[in-house]
C-alpha positions, -999 to +999 in steps of 0.1 A: +689-437+033+706-433+000+699-396+003+723-393+032+751-409+010+751-383-014+778-360-008+783-347-040+771-353-078+799-380-087+783-401-061+754-406-082+776-425-107+778-459-085+738-460-082+717-485-102+687-477-121+665-491-091+687-472-067+680-440-086+643-445-086+644-450-047+665-418-044+640-397-062+613-411-038+634-403-009+643-369-023+606-360-028+597-372+008+625-350+022+612-320+006+577-326+016+591-331+052+614-299+051+595-276+033+562-278+050+580-271+080+600-237+068+579-227+038+593-223+003+591-234-033+576-270-032+559-277-063+586-264-085+612-288-070+588-320-067+586-317-104+623-315-112+637-345-092+644-371-119+655-341-145+682-329-118+694-363-109+702-370-147+717-336-152+741-343-125+750-379-137+754-364-173+772-335-165+802-330-141+796-299-120+813-275-111+835-282-143+805-282-162+780-254-154+744-267-146+723-232-148+685-227-132+659-205-144+646-194-121+665-208-091+634-217-070+637-251-088+672-256-075+663-272-042+672-308-056+703-293-070+712-282-036+704-319-022+729-335-046+755-309-041+761-317-005+734-292+012+709-313+028+704-293+060+671-276+053+660-268+088+666-233+082+657-228+048+652-190+036+661-181+074+692-160+089+722-185+085+704-213+066+702-223+031+689-197+007+659-204-011+677-199-047+713-208-058+740-190-039+776-186-045+784-182-010+770-218-004+786-237-030+810-236-060+781-258-079+758-227-079+764-202-108+735-175-109+724-162-078+693-137-089+658-152-091+646-128-121+634-149-147+645-155-183+681-149-177+698-180-180+703-184-218+721-151-218+744-166-190+747-197-208+754-180-240+783-162-223+795-189-205+799-210-238+816-182-254+841-181-228+849-219-232+853-212-268+877-184-264+898-203-237+897-238-256+880-254-229+866-279-250+860-305-220+838-280-206+799-281-211+772-256-202+736-269-195+708-243-188+676-254-175+647-231-183+611-232-173+585-231-200+571-200-181+603-184-184+605-188-221+578-163-225+602-137-215+620-113-244+654-119-229+654-155-234+647-151-272+673-123-276+697-151-261+682-178-284+688-155-315+726-151-306+731-190-295+715-205-327+739-182-347+769-202-335+762-238-349+794-250-337+795-239-301+781-265-276+754-257-254+723-277-238+691-261-232+668-280-214+631-269-214+612-280-184+580-279-197+553-284-168+527-260-185+532-235-157+553-204-142+532-198-114+499-206-129+494-221-164+516-206-189+502-179-210+508-173-246+516-184-281+548-201-271+530-221-244+502-232-273+530-244-295+547-261-264+514-278-259+514-292-292+546-307-289+538-322-259+506-340-274+521-349-307+542-381-313+527-387-348+562-378-366+581-401-345+556-430-349+551-424-385+590-424-393+596-457-373+565-476-388+578-463-425+614-475-419+604-507-407+580-512-440+606-497-464+636-515-449+618-550-457+612-537-495+637-553-518+659-528-539+639-496-536+632-498-499+662-485-484+670-455-510+633-445-505+634-442-466+666-420-469+647-398-495+619-395-470+641-390-442+661-366-458+626-343-463+621-348-427+621-308-419+590-306-440+573-338-426+583-327-389+566-294-398+536-312-409+532-337-383+546-321-355+556-284-356+589-284-333+601-267-365+602-235-349+633-242-328+651-259-358+641-229-379+663-210-353+691-235-360+688-253-330+689-290-328+656-304-310+655-337-289+619-344-274+596-343-262+611-365-234+593-375-203+609-355-177+602-382-151+619-412-168+653-413-159+669-437-184+651-415-214+665-383-197+700-393-194+699-407-230+686-376-244+711-355-224+740-378-233+731-372-270+728-333-264+762-332-248+780-352-276+763-327-303+788-302-314+765-273-314+734-257-294+706-284-289+672-281-270+658-309-248+621-305-242+613-323-210+577-326-200+574-327-162+547-325-137+546-295-109+539-310-074+545-345-086+545-372-058+524-350-033+489-355-039+478-318-021+503-302-049+491-321-076+455-314-069+461-278-063+448-262-097+460-226-085+499-229-084+505-267-075+519-253-043+545-231-059+553-214-029+540-220+005+541-212+039+545-237+068+518-263+062+504-296+080+520-321+058+495-346+060+466-322+050+485-296+030+465-269+049+485-239+064+498-240+097+482-205+108+453-190+096+464-161+071+455-125+084+447-098+059+474-088+037+482-059+018+478-079-013+442-088-004+435-055+006+445-045-030+427-076-046+391-064-031+398-029-040+401-039-076+370-056-077+354-029-064+366-004-090+362-030-118+324-026-110+325+009-108+343+016-141+342-005-170+375+012-184+396-003-155+418-035-168+443-052-152+477-069-162+499-094-148+532-109-157+523-144-150+516-137-114+477-136-115+475-151-076+506-138-060+499-100-071+460-103-062+444-102-092+427-138-095+396-121-080+395-094-106+402-120-132+371-142-119+348-111-120+359-097-153+376-124-174+377-101-206+396-072-186+425-090-175+457-095-197+483-122-185+515-113-206+537-140-194+571-134-177+574-102-198+575-069-175+587-048-203+559-057-227+536-054-200+545-017-195+545-007-234+512-025-237+499-008-210+508+024-227+490+013-256+458+005-236+458+036-220+462+055-255+431+032-265+409+049-241+411+024-210+432+028-176+455-002-172+467-013-137+499-033-139+500-054-105+539-068-101+567-069-076+585-042-067+618-058-076+605-068-111+594-033-120+634-025-123+631-045-155+607-023-171+625+010-163+631+020-200+594+012-209+579+033-179+602+063-187+600+062-227+566+047-233+545+057-207+557+089-191+570+102-222+536+099-238+518+111-209+498+078-204+475+071-175+487+038-162+489+027-127+518+003-115+509-015-082+541-026-065+536-055-041+564-065-020+581-033-016+607-025+008+624-053+026+610-087+019+635-109+040+636-145+033+635-146-007+669-128-002+689-101-024+671-102-055+634-100-040+638-068-018+619-042-032+643-013-023+648+002-057+616+015-070+613+047-052+650+057-064+643+047-100+610+062-105+621+096-088+639+102-122+608+096-144+592+131-152+556+137-144+553+100-124+534+102-091+541+077-065+522+070-033+532+051-005+500+039+018+505+034+054+475+010+061+449-007+046+426+027+045+452+046+029+459+018+001+421+017-010+421+056-010+454+062-028+446+035-053+414+054-063+434+085-066+459+067-089+435+054-113+420+093-116+449+104-131+450+103-169+478+122-181+507+104-162+519+073-147+511+067-111+527+042-085+511+026-057+536+006-034+531-016-006+550-041+020+548-078+019+526-098+046+502-086+069+488-051+069+489-035+104+461-016+123+449+018+110+469+048+114+446+080+118+456+114+111+454+142+135+452+171+108+462+178+072+488+201+059+487+205+022+484+169+008+503+156+038+487+139+072+498+149+103+501+115+124+515+135+155+516+171+165+540+187+195+521+203+223+504+237+213+530+257+233+558+246+214+569+276+189+595+256+171+595+221+174+628+199+174+619+173+148+599+169+116+598+134+110+587+125+076+571+090+076+569+069+044+545+042+037+541+011+062+568+025+086+541+049+101+539+027+132+577+026+137+578+062+133+552+071+157+574+051+181+605+070+173+584+100+183+575+086+216+611+076+223+621+112+215+596+127+235+610+108+264+639+125+258+625+160+260+626+161+218+593+177+206+583+160+172+560+165+144+551+133+123+538+136+089+528+112+062+534+126+028+510+099+013+523+110-022+562+108-020+566+121-057+562+150-064+575+161-031+543+181-013+551+221-019+539+225+019+569+204+031+595+231+025+577+256+047+567+232+074+605+221+077+616+256+080+596+257+114+617+229+126+652+224+140+658+193+123+643+171+095+643+132+096+630+110+067+624+072+072+618+049+042+619+014+034+639+019+003+673+023-007+689+057+008+705+066-027+681+087-046+653+079-026+624+098-007+652+113+015+673+124-014+641+143-031+631+158+004+668+172+009+666+186-027+632+202-022+644+220+008+676+232-010+655+246-040+631+265-015+662+277+003+654+260+036+684+256+056+679+231+083+698+202+092+682+168+073+691+133+081+677+104+061+671+069+073+667+039+048+682+008+034+718+007+029+728+003-008+740-032-007+724-064-017+711-082+018+713-115+028+681-135+035+667-135+068+633-124+083+622-090+077+624-081+113+662-097+114+671-074+082+655-042+098+675-049+129+707-058+112+705-026+090+695-003+119+662+004+105+645+002+139+629+028+162+653+025+189+684+026+165+668+060+147+656+074+181+690+071+191+708+087+164+680+118+161+688+124+200+724+127+192+719+150+163+696+173+184+719+170+212+750+183+192+726+209+176+717+221+213+755+224+221+760+248+194+728+263+182+733+297+198+769+300+187+771+289+151+748+278+123+737+243+120+751+222+095+735+198+073+740+162+082+735+136+055 
């Protein structure tokens, strides 16, 4: 096999064109076999095989920087830079599903948030210029979906301003991000994909005029000098050239020779160049090519021969939301939905099918989505913006200054909140309950089960004068967790025996961690420690009934799948202080650090967010209080 002989990019230099084509076929076979076992981003990588080979033949990584946006299309890059053990892809101790500096000096950008690569490339090119590194190059690969993000255009504006600063921008145009790419830019690229009139016209004109005696050559040069207007008339790639960017393309992204030729020309140019490559997502794997939804963008383990999942998927949090949104849409004509290029992943496909005139896909543009939602709310409808929890970080200013300041009734539904695990640091939804705590008037719900998700989504869309947030976990939704009572707006999930006049622990359970919190209470009970378990349901604002309830307990414990800094525990602590309730409080959550990829269960164990770990620490805290409770005041434990 040729692939096993590739230990680094320079090993590609020795291969003939025939061998390069063979290598491409081997890589596709390898990817289908490996990713079908582990799950991962299959479709995007099948589409960039030839493009990645050509990039590494033309550019000299790691001296030259080859960047990917987003990083889910970097599997082929990993294979060509010496990482061919995909047996534990996205698992603990195995390869990351995205570029990783810890893995290789060939990896530059680790985070997988889209539309950032051109900003990185601009900075790296400037650094080369400042340090006089004329033999260093920067090549940034950006998917056409990522070009819908505003950050990309902010960067292009700056890149184009330096006409003599070398930088190669490769537009990987497969007409898709997850699903088909949406918006005006997508329509422009579609025009470029289907227009070869200019090149054919110019070539034919040159051929005829060069045969014409005396006036032929001067006339051709005159026409060629007027090519800008001609291009705009016949093939409107002028948009890029209006920015001051040299444009090459469109290029067949699966023609290795054409790719190398275009990239070599771009590399030699002394300023910024766009190389527009047409690729096919899922290429070479029939099941992916025929999947209209997302061309096997991201998959779990599948049978490679059939393309079907190895396991039948159980009901997920996302599917519960998807069904309830359709019900709400039928009941209320003012409910509209927004997605940022992730219609299927966030569960809005059913709503879109049922109400095609009430769904808005804004592309990879979370900031615009939030502000547009404010406009929709002001116009008299109720928008529901469904987005991964980690991606709401990008729209914080818009949530604060556009939605909350103007008291707009917008509901943000955050999928994949808390520890997500296998997608690594950039995908864990561990910041939302911290950053949303500072937004005045915002109300934040954390449902514990499917029934509560349905109920709290309905409660959220009833709010007309403030933003609401409903957040839930990734994966399978667990069994129902019934309440045994209600105090204020809080559900009581477990109450101590009636004869206990002052229970030991008030355990505040946040969202999907309710089953674990009940397990903690069981473990404490075995140690003779009495526990009340409450689910606040709405964690912001802190329920007014919580402080007096806490005052009737010896210690308060909060458990949340969010960063500890500024999270629910911090909010509860502040509420108790404000109410003059002086009881010890211990908050358990995610430590404020970037977490390596592993399964959710493994990550939770690593950070000590498990029932035995928490029960052990709470037992120690109560024992400490027992030793000094009658002799001195209890100190707050943070």
